[in-house]
N, C-alpha and C positions, 0 to 999 in steps of 0.2 A: 389674537396672535399677530394680526397685521401691525399692531403698535409695538410689538416686541422689539427689543434692541438687538436683533440678530439679523443675518441675511436670510433670504428665502430658503436657501439650501441648507443652512446650518453649518456650512464649511467655513464661512468667514464671519467672525464676530465683529461687531462694530463697537469701537471704544466710546463709551458714553461719557468719559471725562471731558469736561469743558476746558478747552485750551484758548486762552486769551491771545489776541493778535501779537502783542509784543513777545510772548513766550513762543508762539508759532514761528515768528520771524527769526528768533534766536535759534530754535531747533532746526529750522530749515537751513540756515547758514552753517550750523554745527555739523550737519549731515552732508555738507558739500553741495547743496543746491543753491541756486541763486534766484532772486526775484527779478522778473522781467516785466517791463511795462507792456501792456497789450490793449489795443483798442477794441477787441472783440469782433473786429471786421476783417482786418488784414490776416491772411494765412501766414503762419510762422512755424517752422520746424522745431521739434524738441529733440535734442541730441544728447548722447552721453559724453563722458570725458574723452572718449576716443573719436568723437564726431559721428558716431553711428546714429541713424534715425531711430528713435524709440517712440515717437508720437508726433502729433501735429495739432497745433491750435488752428483749427480749420477756419474759424471766422464765419461771418455771415455777410451777405451782400449789403451794401449801404442802402440799397433800395429794398425796403421790406417786401414789396410785392414780388420781386424776383426771388426772394427767399422762400415765400409761400409756394410759388410755382415750382421751384427746385425740389422742395420737400415732397410736393404732390407727385412730381415726375419720378423721383427715386422710390417713393412708396409704391407706385404702380409697377416699377421694374422689379422691386423686391417681391411683390406679390406674384408676379409672373415667374420669377426664379423659384419661388416656393412651389408653385404648381408644377414647373418643369422637373423639380427634384422629387416630386411625389410626397411633399411634406403635408401632413394633414392634421386633424384635430388631435390625434394621439401624440404629435410631436410638439404641441404648443406649450405645455407646462411641464418642464423637466425639473430635475433635481437642482439645477443651477439657477433657476429663475423662471419668471413668467414670460418666456419668449420662445420662438420657434427654434428648434435645434434637432439635429439628427445624430444619434449615437452611432458613430462609425469611425474607423481609423485604427491605428495601432496604439496600444497603451501598455504600460507596465505598472500596474497598481491594482488596488482593490483585492489584494490577496493573491494575485497571480505570481507564479514562480518565475515566469519569463514573459517577455513581450509577446503579445498575441493580437490578432485581428479582433477588434471589438465591434460587433454589429448586432443589432436586434432585429 
């Protein structure tokens, strides 16, 4: 099953059609996107047509040792946050993927007739 061409949750299928770069470039421009040069190091915002931030090309430090230290620091902070939120083994493999998540908040889906508080 791990080699299946679908997502872990089954909600998002992965298109297995091979798209060659010239076709991808044409499709990208046709849909209104633009190709930007990025060095993989410098942080760069990604904005929509109205200038709203929709993502970030975060980049990595030019000094690889700083990157490793930063990842280790944030890993420790995330682990601590996981403990503070009371997330445990039962929260590690959910329907959306193999990562820690807590089912909570308001939702309107899954057959619900109206928005309701979703908690387990």
